[in-house]
C-alpha positions as CSV (number, residue, x, y, z in Angstrom):
1,X,90.4,133.2,185.8
2,X,88.6,130.1,186.6
3,X,88.6,128.8,189.8
4,X,88.8,125.4,191.4
5,X,87.1,124.7,194.1
6,X,87.4,121.0,196.7
7,X,83.8,119.5,197.3
8,X,82.4,120.3,200.6
9,X,81.8,116.4,201.5
10,X,83.0,113.0,200.8
11,X,80.9,109.8,200.9
12,X,81.7,107.8,204.1
13,X,83.7,110.7,205.5
14,X,82.9,113.5,207.7
15,X,83.7,116.9,207.4
16,X,85.3,118.7,210.3
17,X,86.1,121.6,210.8
18,X,89.1,123.8,210.0
19,X,90.9,123.2,213.3
20,X,91.6,119.4,213.5
21,X,93.2,117.9,217.1
22,X,95.7,115.6,216.8
23,X,93.6,113.0,218.4
24,X,91.4,112.9,215.4
25,X,94.1,113.1,213.0
26,X,94.7,109.4,212.5
27,X,91.2,108.3,213.1
28,X,88.9,106.5,210.8
29,X,87.6,109.5,209.4
30,X,90.5,109.6,207.1
31,X,89.0,111.3,203.8
32,X,89.9,110.4,200.2
33,X,89.6,113.1,197.2
34,X,89.9,110.7,194.4
35,X,86.3,112.2,192.8
36,X,87.8,115.8,193.2
37,X,88.9,117.7,190.1
38,X,91.9,119.4,191.9
39,X,93.3,116.4,193.2
40,X,92.6,114.2,190.2
41,X,94.9,116.7,188.2
42,X,97.4,116.5,190.7
43,X,97.7,113.1,191.0
44,X,97.7,113.4,187.1
45,X,101.2,115.6,187.5
46,X,102.5,113.4,189.7
47,X,101.8,110.0,187.7
48,X,103.7,112.3,184.8
49,X,106.8,112.3,187.2
50,X,106.6,108.7,188.1
51,X,108.1,106.9,185.5
52,X,111.7,109.4,185.6
53,X,111.6,108.5,189.5
54,X,111.6,104.7,188.4
55,X,114.1,105.3,185.9
56,X,116.3,107.2,187.9
57,X,116.8,105.0,190.9
58,X,119.8,102.8,191.2
59,X,118.6,99.2,190.7
60,X,121.9,97.7,190.6
61,X,122.3,95.9,193.7
62,X,126.1,95.6,193.5
63,X,126.2,99.1,193.6
64,X,126.8,100.7,197.1
65,X,123.9,103.1,197.4
66,X,121.6,100.7,195.6
67,X,118.0,101.8,195.7
68,X,118.9,105.4,196.2
69,X,117.8,107.9,193.6
70,X,120.7,110.5,192.6
71,X,120.6,114.3,192.8
72,X,121.8,116.6,189.2
73,X,125.1,116.1,190.0
74,X,124.4,112.1,190.0
75,X,125.4,111.8,193.8
76,X,122.5,109.6,195.3
77,X,121.2,111.5,198.5
78,X,118.6,111.1,201.0
79,X,116.5,114.2,199.9
80,X,116.1,112.7,196.1
81,X,115.5,109.1,197.8
82,X,112.5,111.0,199.8
83,X,111.0,113.1,197.0
84,X,111.0,109.4,195.4
85,X,109.3,107.9,198.0
86,X,106.8,110.8,198.1
87,X,105.8,110.9,195.3
88,X,105.5,107.1,194.4
89,X,103.4,106.7,197.6
90,X,101.0,109.3,196.6
91,X,100.5,107.4,192.8
92,X,100.5,103.7,194.9
93,X,97.2,105.0,197.2
94,X,95.4,107.4,194.9
95,X,92.6,105.0,192.9
96,X,92.8,108.0,190.1
97,X,96.4,107.0,189.2
98,X,97.6,105.0,186.5
99,X,99.9,103.4,188.7
100,X,97.6,102.4,191.9
101,X,98.5,99.9,193.5
102,X,101.2,99.3,191.4
103,X,104.1,96.2,192.5
104,X,106.7,97.8,190.5
105,X,105.9,100.9,192.9
106,X,106.0,99.4,196.0
107,X,109.1,97.2,195.2
108,X,110.8,100.6,194.4
109,X,109.7,102.4,197.5
110,X,111.0,99.4,199.4
111,X,114.5,99.7,198.1
112,X,114.4,103.1,198.8
113,X,113.5,102.9,202.3
114,X,116.4,100.2,202.4
115,X,118.4,102.9,200.8
116,X,117.6,104.7,203.7
117,X,118.1,102.8,206.2
118,X,121.7,101.7,204.4
119,X,123.0,105.4,204.7
120,X,121.7,106.3,208.0
121,X,124.2,106.6,210.6
122,X,124.0,104.9,213.9
123,X,123.1,107.8,215.4
124,X,120.2,108.2,213.2
125,X,121.4,111.4,211.2
126,X,121.7,111.7,207.3
127,X,124.5,113.6,205.3
128,X,123.5,116.5,203.2
129,X,126.1,116.0,200.8
130,X,126.2,119.8,199.5
131,X,127.6,121.0,202.7
132,X,126.3,119.1,205.9
133,X,127.3,115.4,206.9
134,X,125.9,113.8,210.2
135,X,123.4,116.7,210.0
136,X,120.3,116.7,212.7
137,X,119.0,119.3,210.9
138,X,118.9,118.0,207.2
139,X,117.8,114.7,208.8
140,X,114.6,116.4,209.9
141,X,114.1,117.7,206.4
142,X,114.0,114.3,205.5
143,X,111.2,112.9,208.0
144,X,107.9,115.0,206.7
145,X,107.7,113.4,203.4
146,X,108.4,110.3,204.9
147,X,106.0,110.8,207.9
148,X,103.3,111.9,205.8
149,X,103.9,109.1,202.9
150,X,103.7,106.1,206.5
151,X,100.8,107.8,206.9
152,X,98.8,107.6,203.5
153,X,100.5,104.0,203.0
154,X,99.5,102.6,206.2
155,X,96.0,104.1,205.4
156,X,95.5,102.4,201.8
157,X,93.9,99.7,200.9
158,X,96.9,97.1,200.2
159,X,99.2,97.6,203.5
160,X,102.9,97.7,202.7
161,X,103.8,95.8,205.7
162,X,107.6,95.5,205.1
163,X,107.7,99.2,203.9
164,X,106.1,100.3,206.8
165,X,108.7,99.0,209.0
166,X,111.3,100.4,207.1
167,X,109.8,103.5,207.8
168,X,108.9,103.3,210.9
169,X,112.6,102.5,211.5
170,X,113.8,105.2,209.8
171,X,112.0,107.7,211.4
172,X,112.0,106.3,214.9
173,X,116.1,106.6,214.5
174,X,115.9,110.0,213.2
175,X,113.5,110.6,216.4
176,X,116.3,109.7,218.6
177,X,118.9,111.9,216.8
178,X,116.4,114.8,216.5
179,X,115.7,114.3,220.4
180,X,119.6,115.4,221.2
181,X,121.1,117.1,218.0
182,X,121.9,120.4,217.0
183,X,120.7,122.8,214.6
184,X,122.9,125.8,212.0
185,X,120.1,128.1,211.2
186,X,116.9,129.9,213.0
187,X,114.4,128.1,210.8
188,X,115.9,124.6,211.7
189,X,114.5,124.6,214.9
190,X,111.4,125.0,213.9
191,X,111.9,122.2,211.4
192,X,113.4,119.8,213.7
193,X,110.1,120.8,215.7
194,X,108.2,119.7,212.7
195,X,109.7,116.4,212.5
196,X,109.4,115.5,216.0
197,X,106.1,116.2,216.0
198,X,105.3,114.5,213.0
199,X,107.3,111.4,214.5
200,X,105.3,111.7,218.0
201,X,102.1,111.7,216.2
202,X,102.5,108.5,214.5
203,X,105.3,106.4,217.2
204,X,104.0,108.6,220.2
205,X,106.8,109.5,222.9
206,X,107.1,111.9,225.6
207,X,111.1,112.5,224.6
208,X,109.8,114.2,221.0
209,X,107.4,116.1,222.9
210,X,109.5,117.5,225.6
211,X,112.2,118.4,222.8
212,X,109.9,120.5,220.8
213,X,108.8,122.5,223.8
214,X,112.2,123.4,224.7
215,X,113.0,124.5,221.1
216,X,109.5,126.3,221.3
217,X,110.7,128.0,224.5
218,X,113.3,130.6,222.5
219,X,110.0,132.0,221.3
220,X,109.4,132.4,217.5
221,X,111.5,134.5,215.5
222,X,109.5,136.6,214.0
223,X,109.5,140.6,214.6
224,X,106.6,143.0,214.1
225,X,106.7,143.3,210.4
226,X,106.2,140.1,210.4
227,X,109.4,139.4,209.2
228,X,111.0,136.2,210.4
229,X,115.5,136.5,210.8
230,X,116.4,135.2,207.7
231,X,113.8,137.4,205.3
232,X,113.6,134.3,203.1
233,X,110.7,135.3,201.2
234,X,110.9,132.5,198.7
235,X,112.4,129.6,200.8
236,X,112.3,129.8,204.4
237,X,109.5,132.1,205.3
238,X,107.2,129.5,203.4
239,X,109.0,126.6,205.1
240,X,108.6,128.2,208.7
241,X,105.0,128.8,208.0
242,X,104.3,124.7,207.2
243,X,106.0,124.1,210.0
244,X,104.7,126.2,212.7
245,X,101.3,125.2,211.1
246,X,102.3,121.7,211.9
247,X,103.3,121.7,215.4
248,X,100.1,123.8,215.8
249,X,98.0,120.7,214.4
250,X,99.5,117.8,215.4
251,X,100.8,118.8,219.1
252,X,97.9,121.4,219.8
253,X,99.2,124.2,219.9
254,X,96.8,127.0,218.2
255,X,98.9,129.8,219.6
256,X,101.7,129.1,216.7
257,X,99.6,130.0,214.2
258,X,99.8,133.5,215.2
259,X,103.4,133.9,213.4
260,X,102.0,132.5,210.3
261,X,99.2,134.7,210.0
262,X,101.3,138.0,210.9
263,X,103.7,136.4,208.4
264,X,101.1,136.0,205.7
265,X,99.6,139.1,205.6
266,X,103.1,140.8,205.5
267,X,103.8,138.2,202.7
268,X,100.7,139.7,200.5
269,X,102.8,143.3,200.6
270,X,105.9,141.4,199.1
271,X,103.7,140.3,195.9
272,X,104.7,141.4,192.2
273,X,102.0,142.0,189.6
274,X,103.1,138.5,187.9
275,X,102.7,137.0,190.9
276,X,106.7,136.6,191.9
277,X,107.6,137.7,195.3
278,X,110.5,140.4,196.4
279,X,113.4,138.8,197.4
280,X,116.1,141.9,197.8
281,X,115.8,141.7,201.3
282,X,116.6,137.8,201.7
283,X,119.2,136.9,204.1
284,X,119.7,133.5,202.4
285,X,120.4,132.0,198.7
286,X,117.2,133.7,197.5
287,X,118.4,137.3,197.8
288,X,117.7,138.7,194.0
289,X,116.5,135.3,192.4
290,X,113.3,135.2,190.9
291,X,110.7,133.3,193.4
292,X,106.8,132.8,192.8
293,X,104.3,132.7,195.5
294,X,104.0,129.0,194.7
295,X,105.7,127.7,198.0
296,X,102.9,129.6,200.1
297,X,100.5,127.5,198.8
298,X,99.7,125.3,202.0
299,X,100.4,127.8,204.4
300,X,97.7,130.1,202.7
301,X,95.1,127.6,202.3
302,X,95.4,126.0,205.5
303,X,94.9,129.0,207.3
304,X,92.1,130.5,204.7
305,X,90.4,127.5,206.1
306,X,91.3,128.3,209.5
307,X,90.6,132.1,209.6
308,X,87.7,132.3,206.8
309,X,90.4,134.4,205.5
310,X,89.0,135.6,201.7
311,X,92.1,136.8,200.9
312,X,94.4,134.2,202.0
313,X,92.2,131.9,199.3
314,X,92.3,134.3,196.7
315,X,96.0,133.1,197.1
316,X,95.4,129.8,196.9
317,X,92.4,130.2,194.0
318,X,94.9,131.7,192.3
319,X,97.5,129.0,192.6
320,X,95.1,126.3,191.9
321,X,93.9,128.0,188.6
322,X,97.2,129.5,187.1
323,X,100.5,127.6,188.7
324,X,99.2,123.8,189.1
325,X,102.8,122.0,187.9
326,X,104.3,124.3,190.7
327,X,102.1,123.3,193.7
328,X,102.2,119.6,192.6
329,X,104.0,118.7,195.6
330,X,101.1,119.5,197.8
331,X,99.5,116.7,196.5
332,X,100.8,114.6,199.8
333,X,99.4,116.9,202.1
334,X,95.8,117.3,200.7
335,X,96.4,113.2,201.2
336,X,97.0,113.2,204.8
337,X,95.1,116.0,205.5
338,X,91.7,115.4,204.7
339,X,90.1,118.9,206.3
340,X,92.7,121.0,204.0
341,X,90.3,120.1,201.0
342,X,87.2,121.8,202.5
343,X,86.0,124.3,200.6
344,X,87.8,127.5,200.6
345,X,85.8,131.0,201.6
346,X,84.8,133.4,199.1
347,X,87.7,135.1,198.0
348,X,88.8,138.9,198.2
349,X,91.4,140.2,196.1
350,X,94.4,141.4,198.1
351,X,95.4,145.5,198.1
352,X,97.9,146.0,195.2
353,X,98.3,150.2,195.3
354,X,100.0,151.1,198.1
355,X,103.3,152.3,199.9
356,X,104.4,149.9,202.5
357,X,107.7,151.0,204.8
358,X,108.8,147.6,206.6
359,X,111.1,149.4,209.1
360,X,112.9,146.3,210.6
361,X,113.7,145.0,207.6
362,X,114.7,148.7,205.9
363,X,112.4,147.8,202.8
364,X,110.3,150.0,201.1
365,X,107.5,148.1,198.9
366,X,105.7,150.4,196.5
367,X,102.7,148.3,194.4
368,X,100.6,150.5,191.9
369,X,98.5,148.0,190.0
370,X,101.0,146.3,187.4
371,X,103.5,148.4,188.4
372,X,105.8,147.9,191.3
373,X,109.4,149.0,193.3
374,X,111.3,147.9,196.3
375,X,113.6,150.8,198.1
376,X,116.3,149.2,200.6
377,X,118.6,150.1,203.1
378,X,121.0,147.5,204.4
379,X,121.8,146.2,201.2
380,X,124.0,147.0,198.0
381,X,121.0,146.9,196.1
382,X,119.0,150.1,196.4
383,X,116.1,150.1,194.3
384,X,114.4,147.5,191.9
385,X,111.5,148.2,189.8
386,X,108.8,145.7,187.9
387,X,106.4,146.8,185.0
388,X,104.5,143.6,184.6
389,X,107.1,141.5,183.7
390,X,110.0,143.9,182.6
391,X,112.4,143.9,185.2
392,X,114.6,146.6,186.7
393,X,116.3,144.2,189.2
394,X,118.1,146.6,190.5
395,X,120.3,149.5,190.9
396,X,123.5,150.0,192.9
397,X,126.2,152.8,193.2
398,X,130.0,152.4,193.8
399,X,132.9,154.5,193.7
400,X,137.0,153.9,193.4
401,X,137.0,155.5,196.8
402,X,140.1,153.4,198.9
403,X,138.5,150.4,197.7
404,X,135.2,150.3,199.7
405,X,132.9,152.3,197.9
406,X,130.4,150.1,197.1
407,X,127.2,152.2,198.3
408,X,125.0,150.8,201.5
409,X,122.5,152.9,203.5
410,X,122.4,151.8,206.9
411,X,118.4,153.1,207.0
412,X,115.7,154.7,204.6
413,X,114.6,158.3,206.3
414,X,111.3,158.3,205.4
415,X,110.1,162.3,204.7
416,X,106.6,161.9,202.9
417,X,107.1,160.5,199.3
418,X,110.3,160.9,199.5
419,X,112.9,158.1,200.9
420,X,116.5,159.1,201.8
421,X,119.6,156.9,201.4
422,X,122.9,158.1,203.1
423,X,126.6,156.7,203.2
424,X,129.6,158.5,204.5
425,X,133.3,157.3,204.0
426,X,136.3,158.4,205.1
427,X,139.6,157.4,203.4
428,X,142.6,158.5,206.0
429,X,146.6,158.4,205.8
430,X,148.7,156.9,208.4
431,X,151.6,159.2,210.3
432,X,154.6,157.0,211.6
433,X,154.4,155.2,215.0
434,X,155.3,157.5,217.9
435,X,158.4,156.6,220.1
436,X,157.7,154.0,222.2
437,X,155.0,152.4,221.2
438,X,156.1,149.8,219.2
439,X,159.3,149.1,221.4
440,X,161.2,147.4,218.7
441,X,158.7,144.4,217.9
442,X,157.1,144.4,214.8
443,X,153.1,144.6,215.1
444,X,150.5,143.7,212.9
445,X,150.1,146.5,210.6
446,X,146.4,146.5,211.2
447,X,146.1,146.6,214.6
448,X,148.7,149.5,214.2
449,X,146.6,151.7,212.3
450,X,144.4,152.2,215.9
451,X,147.7,153.8,217.6
452,X,148.8,155.6,214.7
453,X,147.9,159.7,213.5
454,X,145.8,160.1,210.8
455,X,146.5,162.7,208.2
456,X,145.1,163.8,204.8
457,X,141.6,162.3,205.4
458,X,139.4,162.3,202.5
459,X,135.8,162.1,202.9
460,X,133.0,161.0,200.4
461,X,129.2,161.7,201.2
462,X,126.3,160.1,199.4
463,X,122.9,160.7,199.2
464,X,120.2,159.4,197.3
465,X,116.6,160.5,197.3
466,X,114.1,158.5,195.8
467,X,110.3,159.3,194.9
468,X,107.5,158.7,193.4
469,X,106.4,161.2,190.4
470,X,103.0,160.5,188.7
471,X,103.9,157.1,187.0
472,X,107.7,157.5,187.5
473,X,110.3,157.2,189.5
474,X,112.8,160.2,190.6
475,X,116.4,158.9,191.6
476,X,118.5,161.9,192.8
477,X,122.3,161.0,193.5
478,X,124.4,163.9,195.4
479,X,128.3,162.9,195.8
480,X,130.5,165.3,197.8
481,X,133.6,165.6,199.6
482,X,137.2,164.3,197.5
483,X,137.3,165.3,193.7
484,X,137.7,163.4,190.9
485,X,136.4,159.9,192.1
486,X,135.5,157.5,189.5
487,X,131.9,156.7,190.0
488,X,129.3,153.8,188.3
489,X,125.5,153.4,188.9
490,X,124.6,149.9,187.7
491,X,121.4,149.4,186.3
492,X,120.7,145.4,186.2
493,X,118.0,144.0,184.4
494,X,116.6,140.7,183.6
495,X,117.8,138.4,180.8
496,X,115.3,137.8,177.6
497,X,115.1,141.6,177.2
498,X,116.2,144.0,174.3
499,X,118.2,147.2,175.6
500,X,118.3,150.3,173.3
501,X,120.4,153.4,173.6
502,X,123.1,151.3,175.0
503,X,126.2,150.0,173.7
504,X,128.5,146.9,174.8
505,X,131.7,147.5,177.2
506,X,134.6,145.6,175.5
507,X,135.5,142.3,177.0
508,X,132.3,141.9,179.1
509,X,129.8,140.1,178.7
510,X,126.3,141.4,179.0
511,X,127.6,145.3,180.2
512,X,126.7,147.9,178.7
513,X,127.6,152.1,178.7
514,X,124.9,154.4,177.6
515,X,125.2,155.7,174.0
516,X,122.1,158.0,174.0
517,X,119.8,160.0,176.4
518,X,116.9,157.5,177.1
519,X,118.0,153.9,177.8
520,X,114.5,151.6,176.8
521,X,114.4,148.0,178.1
522,X,111.7,146.0,176.4
523,X,110.1,142.7,177.5
524,X,106.9,140.5,176.9
525,X,105.1,144.1,175.5
526,X,106.1,146.0,178.4
527,X,108.7,149.0,178.6
528,X,111.3,150.8,181.2
529,X,112.7,153.9,180.5
530,X,115.8,155.6,182.0
531,X,116.7,159.2,181.3
532,X,119.0,161.3,181.0
533,X,121.9,158.9,180.4
534,X,125.2,159.7,182.2
535,X,128.8,158.2,180.5
536,X,132.3,159.9,181.6
537,X,134.6,157.2,181.5
538,X,134.3,153.6,180.6
539,X,135.2,151.9,183.5
540,X,132.4,149.6,185.0
541,X,134.3,146.9,187.2
542,X,135.7,149.5,190.1
543,X,138.1,148.4,192.7
544,X,136.2,147.3,195.7
545,X,133.0,147.4,194.0
546,X,130.7,143.8,194.1
547,X,130.7,141.8,190.9
548,X,128.5,142.7,188.2
549,X,125.0,141.5,188.7
550,X,123.8,138.5,186.8
551,X,121.8,139.2,183.3
552,X,122.5,142.5,181.2
553,X,123.7,145.3,183.2
554,X,123.8,149.4,181.8
555,X,126.5,151.7,183.6
556,X,126.0,155.5,184.3
557,X,129.8,156.6,184.8
558,X,131.3,159.8,186.0
559,X,133.4,161.8,188.5
560,X,132.7,163.2,191.7
561,X,131.5,166.2,192.7
562,X,128.2,165.2,191.0
563,X,124.8,165.9,190.7
564,X,122.4,163.3,188.7
565,X,118.6,162.9,189.2
566,X,117.3,160.1,186.8
567,X,113.9,159.9,186.0
568,X,112.8,156.0,185.4
569,X,109.5,155.2,184.1
């Protein structure tokens, strides 16, 4: 693939080393990359967004949210309006932009800042209309694009004074809120710290730094594997990396780069052959969703420069060459922080042939070139397998055992090249309460179960052993205990492929039963085969099982006791 690099030097600018102290950040050494190929391409992509941004902005002065920009549901909101300000600011300040110093743009930006001030509460907060109101953390999210926009606008040849005054007012109001406001989730702490670091750099005040230090005193929530608490590999992990880098850079706290290093090193083992990222273990909304490495562009580029890391440089170069549209929102970082554009170290491909067990996430990642697999505990999804774009996105097991038979193993037992998952279930019945234990008063039956004697206790013990055999995987299931329990093994595939060896399930879209001894799934010239097939009944949506996975699902069915071994290749 072709590689694009930033120029090593820019006229009238002194290139400094990777670590840029906050005291120099907003000095006269401000760097522009107007002649650089990559930045010029990003500006061109940004220009393509401008017309849409302008068209969607509310320009009716009688509208209650005049100047705002709506989301996909038609709701004007702070996030969309901040995105408008960011994109238009990049265009307005970039000499190669078709909109350079356009009065129409600055008028639009100013209207958007007026809207933000109008919706900002007296306490300095704004709403996230989908869920949070008077929200300090969502206010913090809005600070970053506005602070970056303030910086590049304040360094433009034609300084838009009214716009800058509005931005300063919003940011200082937000700063007041963030010095006392609370949060919801682990990553919110670091978003708040990033926001306060930005505000402090523009408008220094010790109260901002004091609040940052208060949050930082809790310690960074990263485990020995390099994973943050939320395990959100395509949304919040790259966000936390960016937050910590920003605080480290602006408040001169280089120790905060260590967790970033650990997370970026770990993430190299989560990358699939198509540069998508494994999301199965996530604890947030990106779980099981398709996600790319693109959100990590800023952290990988920054840390490649900071550490001279050739594998990090490989990721940054790949994204610059192959996913330019996906990283276009990074333009403002490059315009604001000149040193981010220094030439990357010579790249070195990262390892694509490994078995890696992440004990603290109970996740095994296996990569063999274009083949990729994940094995998981503490998760209803126990196995996934990818060959290029062809994807067995998940394997799940359920039994109709007292409404609680969705399989989930607490741990992974590693035995050389075997990975063992286990679950033990009990289904008791209950005897009458003993005389004198209820005193004639009706009590909650659920509470009473604790004191009732059990009888006819049923048991179900499930063991799944997964092992790599040559260029395939074997998945062996053993379910023992209560007899005649209906079982369904769900094989979930990515949408867009072709299935053979199956027959549709009546009245359930995208659900199939095994019709032949071998199931084949084809997508983009790659195929995944699974054999043999088992089909003893037609019940797929078992009581107590999770709803069907998104995309086409093939079900293998049977009754306990059972011993199955599947070959997946």
